C-alpha positions as MATLAB code, in Angstrom:
seq = 'MKNIEQVAVVIQARLNSERTPKKMIAPFAGSNLVEICLEKLLKSKVIPKNSIYLSVHEQELINIGIQKGINVYNRSIESIEDKGITVKKIYEWYNKIPYKYFVMVNACCPLMPTETIDDFFITFINTKSEGLFGVVEKRTYYWDQEGHMVNKWPPGKLLDTKLVDPLYEAAHCLYAGSMKNIEKNIHMGTFSEKNDPELYIIKNEIEVFDIDWPWQFKFAEFLYKGIKNDLLH';
ca = [
      13.231   -1.916   16.977;
      14.401   -2.620   13.410;
      17.619   -1.297   11.692;
      16.523    0.847    8.913;
      19.044   -0.470    6.803;
      17.263   -3.988    6.997;
      13.995   -2.601    5.388;
      13.501   -2.551    1.557;
      10.599   -0.131    0.221;
       8.961   -1.600   -2.751;
       6.522   -0.567   -5.380;
       5.073   -3.511   -7.372;
       3.366   -2.664  -10.570;
       2.024   -4.481  -13.863;
       0.341   -3.517  -16.949;
      -2.079   -6.213  -17.533;
      -4.991   -4.544  -15.218;
      -8.421   -5.605  -16.699;
     -10.369   -2.834  -15.035;
      -8.314    0.051  -16.024;
      -5.817   -1.276  -18.757;
      -2.155   -0.066  -18.385;
      -3.350    2.419  -15.571;
       0.045    2.411  -14.126;
       1.526    4.321  -16.947;
      -1.705    6.192  -18.471;
      -1.210   10.014  -18.562;
      -2.191   11.189  -15.103;
      -1.932   15.079  -14.337;
       1.052   15.228  -16.551;
       2.888   12.346  -15.208;
       1.666    8.814  -14.289;
       0.842    6.756  -11.159;
       4.456    4.982  -11.056;
       6.366    8.246  -11.413;
       4.376    9.871   -8.894;
       4.791    7.414   -6.280;
       8.489    7.141   -6.854;
       8.926   10.939   -6.672;
       7.177   10.908   -3.172;
       9.548    8.213   -2.039;
      12.562   10.176   -3.465;
      11.385   13.134   -1.343;
      11.446   11.204    1.806;
      13.453   12.503    4.665;
      13.627    8.971    6.223;
      13.628    6.263    3.501;
      17.455    5.758    2.078;
      17.385    5.975   -1.628;
      19.301    2.786   -2.237;
      16.472    0.768   -0.404;
      13.734    1.700   -2.906;
      12.713   -1.029   -5.370;
      10.431   -1.052   -8.412;
       9.310   -4.399   -8.793;
       8.055   -4.622  -12.583;
       8.061   -6.896  -15.669;
       7.124   -4.975  -18.452;
       9.742   -2.845  -20.302;
       7.894    0.490  -19.965;
       7.975    0.298  -16.390;
      11.731   -0.980  -16.182;
      12.571    2.292  -18.128;
      10.746    4.498  -15.471;
      12.732    2.889  -12.620;
      16.046    3.333  -14.526;
      15.101    7.021  -15.449;
      14.526    7.780  -11.690;
      17.796    6.115  -10.936;
      16.272    3.690   -8.355;
      16.594   -0.169   -7.905;
      14.432   -2.261  -10.500;
      13.689   -5.772   -9.608;
      12.866   -7.502  -12.941;
       9.578   -9.732  -12.170;
       8.904  -12.966  -14.015;
       5.739  -13.367  -16.271;
       4.437  -15.774  -13.647;
       4.493  -13.098  -10.887;
       2.087  -10.766  -12.833;
      -0.410  -13.409  -13.758;
      -3.599  -14.021  -11.705;
      -3.827  -17.714  -11.912;
      -2.830  -19.794   -9.016;
      -0.788  -16.944   -7.671;
       0.590  -17.238   -4.110;
       2.510  -14.938   -1.793;
       5.691  -16.415   -2.413;
       5.091  -16.153   -6.258;
       3.767  -12.569   -6.373;
       6.605  -11.322   -3.969;
       9.222  -13.382   -5.583;
      11.911  -10.837   -4.496;
      11.617  -11.775   -0.879;
      14.741  -14.200   -1.082;
      16.522  -12.130   -3.874;
      17.208   -8.836   -2.278;
      19.319   -8.349    0.665;
      16.631   -7.149    3.199;
      15.181   -8.667    6.155;
      11.927   -6.532    5.968;
       9.840   -4.667    3.520;
       7.471   -2.067    3.312;
       5.248   -2.028    0.197;
       3.533    1.418   -1.362;
       0.482    1.059   -3.526;
       1.117    3.280   -6.474;
      -2.781    3.347   -7.336;
      -3.250    5.652   -4.228;
      -1.760    8.970   -5.581;
      -3.448   10.958   -3.089;
      -1.284    9.755   -0.291;
       1.555   12.169    0.856;
       5.091   11.645    1.674;
       4.452   12.328    5.107;
       2.179    9.492    5.586;
       4.551    7.185    4.038;
       7.322    8.367    6.285;
       5.266    7.945    9.274;
       4.372    4.344    8.266;
       7.927    3.655    7.595;
       9.120    4.913   10.867;
       6.367    3.210   12.754;
       7.421   -0.167   11.223;
      10.967    0.541   12.143;
      10.154    1.113   15.903;
       7.402   -1.558   16.335;
       8.351   -5.077   17.729;
       5.868   -6.648   15.230;
       6.684   -8.238   12.205;
       3.671   -7.109   10.325;
       2.041   -3.484    9.932;
      -0.981   -2.701    7.701;
      -2.661    0.528    6.949;
      -6.265    0.752    7.829;
      -8.935    3.624    8.162;
     -11.394    3.927   11.022;
     -14.995    3.563   10.227;
     -17.870    4.618   12.549;
     -21.049    3.402   10.910;
     -23.317    0.547   10.979;
     -22.464   -2.991    9.756;
     -24.374   -6.255    9.610;
     -23.086   -9.724    8.802;
     -24.675  -12.222    6.133;
     -27.104  -13.457    8.793;
     -28.485  -10.046    9.563;
     -26.822   -9.759   12.780;
     -25.231   -6.362   13.788;
     -21.418   -6.448   13.891;
     -20.932   -3.323   15.924;
     -21.528   -3.348   19.611;
     -24.589   -1.112   20.221;
     -25.689    0.866   23.318;
     -29.336   -0.506   24.298;
     -31.981    2.186   23.981;
     -29.924    4.563   21.871;
     -30.656    6.264   18.543;
     -28.674    5.359   15.435;
     -26.027    7.668   16.126;
     -22.559    7.013   14.623;
     -20.893    8.850   17.486;
     -22.085    6.072   19.889;
     -21.153    3.101   17.930;
     -17.933    1.360   18.492;
     -15.282    1.965   15.558;
     -14.281   -0.796   12.990;
     -11.203   -0.608   10.766;
     -11.355   -1.053    7.065;
      -8.261   -2.277    5.094;
      -6.856    0.751    3.208;
      -4.899   -1.046    0.554;
      -2.054    1.346    0.415;
       0.592    0.518    3.013;
       1.907   -2.856    3.850;
       4.820   -4.181    5.839;
       6.407   -7.462    6.935;
       9.274   -9.818    7.072;
      10.767  -11.744    4.218;
      10.829  -14.962    6.424;
       7.272  -14.897    6.778;
       6.701  -14.569    2.815;
       8.762  -17.701    2.681;
       6.095  -19.394    4.696;
       3.306  -17.647    2.166;
       2.434  -15.247    4.825;
       2.241  -11.702    3.708;
       2.142   -9.228    6.775;
       0.661  -11.796    9.418;
      -1.651  -14.489    9.878;
      -4.676  -12.340   10.799;
      -5.819  -14.609   13.246;
      -4.544  -13.150   16.382;
      -4.418   -9.583   17.774;
      -1.687   -7.383   16.217;
      -0.738  -10.024   13.749;
      -0.277   -7.690   12.071;
      -0.428   -4.507   13.818;
      -2.904   -1.903   12.448;
      -1.703    1.617   11.338;
      -4.736    3.881   11.423;
      -4.614    6.602    8.494;
      -6.475    9.377    9.760;
      -7.310   11.225    6.565;
      -9.505    8.788    4.370;
      -8.955   10.583    1.111;
      -5.224    9.602    1.149;
      -6.276    5.971    0.666;
      -8.446    6.530   -2.424;
      -7.360    3.553   -4.461;
      -7.840    3.460   -8.484;
      -9.333    0.446   -9.861;
     -12.015    1.650  -12.328;
     -11.692    4.195  -15.120;
     -14.175    6.775  -13.200;
     -11.677    6.457  -10.102;
      -8.845    7.346  -12.373;
     -10.379   10.579  -13.804;
     -11.845   11.504  -10.087;
      -8.489   10.793   -8.510;
      -6.607   12.981  -11.050;
      -9.095   15.846  -10.635;
      -8.361   15.710   -6.876;
      -4.707   15.178   -7.338;
      -4.253   18.402   -9.563;
      -5.879   20.412   -6.686;
      -3.622   19.113   -3.870;
      -0.564   18.046   -5.797;
       1.955   20.554   -4.010;
       0.835   19.301   -0.487;
       1.271   15.788   -1.439;
       5.130   15.987   -2.074;
       5.822   17.527    1.041;
];
């Protein structure tokens, strides 16, 4: 079990997205993605406010963090560039903020409620593992590049998804790990052994809807407006 005071909660953002330019501060349901994510964290009943960090470079994003009254880590210009990026470079705060562990929340998933973030945080606190990664369960059919079926399939059965063994898909919304592993250029784990990192199964797949493209931005905004009150509880 980890000490809650040893875990920083980090939102990392930048404005040089190519697929949806400046999506982090673009108008979204009367707010923007960064503000919405910060408001959820500030509503948390388990995450200490002083452990929340907004890791950003551009002044527009820095101003949001200041306005919300949370810690702002000023990222270098190198950390927001895509060329030659490494784990240590993109998460350069690993040896500059006084914490042993981190939980990262992706602000591009506005449909994720505070409740899920809190549960992920507490799960990481209680696990012995140094890494935890949000995933969603998939019960469908998968094949590799050679045309071989990835799932274990019961012989002589119809293509019924209830019978197939589940696989797990990266949710790209919640991440946790240790600062000392980032020093080794390891984010959450090696991904080469079982439970390295451990998997955290997010039951409601709509929560992990991740915005990359403009159509996803519009669709997520439409959904968010319909369930806004539930997301902040």
